C-alpha positions in Angstrom: -22.9 25.6 13.2 -22.5 24.1 16.7 -21.4 20.7 18.0 -21.4 18.9 21.3 -18.2 17.0 21.9 -18.3 14.4 24.7 -14.8 13.8 26.0 -14.3 10.5 27.8 -11.1 9.0 29.2 -10.8 6.2 26.7 -10.2 2.5 27.3 -8.2 -0.4 26.0 -11.5 -2.2 25.9 -13.3 -1.4 22.7 -16.7 -2.1 24.1 -16.2 0.6 26.7 -15.4 3.2 24.0 -18.4 2.0 22.0 -20.6 2.7 25.0 -19.6 6.4 24.8 -20.3 6.4 21.0 -23.7 4.9 21.6 -24.4 7.5 24.4 -23.5 10.3 21.9 -26.0 8.9 19.4 -28.7 8.7 22.1 -28.0 12.3 23.2 -28.3 13.5 19.6 -31.6 11.7 19.3 -32.8 13.1 22.6 -31.9 16.6 21.5 -33.4 16.0 18.1 -30.1 16.8 16.4 -28.4 15.1 13.5 -26.2 12.3 14.8 -23.0 14.1 13.7 -23.8 17.1 15.8 -22.9 15.1 18.9 -19.5 13.6 18.7 -17.0 11.9 21.0 -13.3 12.2 21.7 -11.0 10.4 24.1 -8.3 11.7 26.3 -6.2 8.6 25.8 -6.2 5.0 24.8 -8.8 5.5 22.0 -9.5 7.6 19.0 -10.3 10.2 18.0 -8.2 12.4 20.3 -9.6 15.8 21.5 -7.3 17.5 19.0 -8.3 15.4 16.1 -12.0 15.7 16.9 -11.8 19.5 17.2 -9.8 19.8 14.1 -12.4 17.8 12.2 -15.2 19.9 13.5 -13.6 23.2 12.6 -12.3 21.9 9.2 -15.9 21.0 8.4 -17.4 24.5 9.1 -18.3 24.2 12.7 -18.1 27.6 14.5 -18.7 26.6 18.1 -18.0 23.4 20.1 -19.3 22.7 23.6 -17.0 20.2 25.3 -18.5 17.9 27.9 -15.9 16.2 30.1 -17.5 12.7 30.7 -15.9 12.2 34.0 -17.5 11.6 37.4 -15.1 13.6 39.6 -12.7 16.5 39.2 -9.5 14.6 39.0 -6.4 15.6 37.1 -7.9 15.1 33.7 -10.8 17.4 34.5 -8.8 20.0 36.4 -5.6 20.1 34.4 -5.4 18.0 31.3 -8.6 18.7 29.4 -8.4 22.4 30.0 -4.8 22.5 28.8 -5.7 20.7 25.6 -8.7 23.0 25.0 -6.5 26.0 25.6 -4.0 24.8 23.0 -6.8 24.2 20.5 -8.2 27.7 21.2 -4.8 29.1 20.3 -4.8 27.0 17.1 -8.3 28.1 16.2 -8.7 31.6 17.6 -11.7 32.5 15.5 -13.7 29.5 16.8 -15.6 29.2 20.1 -14.8 26.3 22.4 -16.8 26.1 25.6 -15.9 23.7 28.3 -19.0 22.5 30.2 -18.9 21.2 33.8 -17.8 17.6 34.1 -20.7 15.2 34.2 -20.3 14.3 37.9 -20.9 18.0 38.8 -24.3 18.0 37.1 -27.0 18.8 39.6 -29.1 16.0 38.1 -26.6 13.3 39.2 -28.1 13.3 42.7 -31.6 12.4 41.4 -30.1 9.9 38.9 -28.2 8.1 41.6 -31.2 8.2 43.9 -33.5 6.8 41.2 -31.2 3.8 40.6 -31.3 3.0 44.3 -35.1 2.8 44.6 
């Protein structure tokens, strides 16, 4: 069983965190997946944490998780922090597959998305 885990920074503002949860639901619908096949985690300031979310996935029979860093640029969280957390989780769950996808800002489609909002 596979899961997509969208990892965002997290905010003290609950409405911001809820936006990420709604996005996950919309992505699941777009991919025609069960809603629980696309989940969210937060690096800080909100729950669940990356560790908690991955533990829950693997404890519930998931074999593979693709982690999407929901960040626009390759700052410290993208370059150092998220990979460090994923490496620790891979050590904790050596029989599971954790793939880290390119951060959202690196997606080739970002150019057309930004251009389309300008028009």
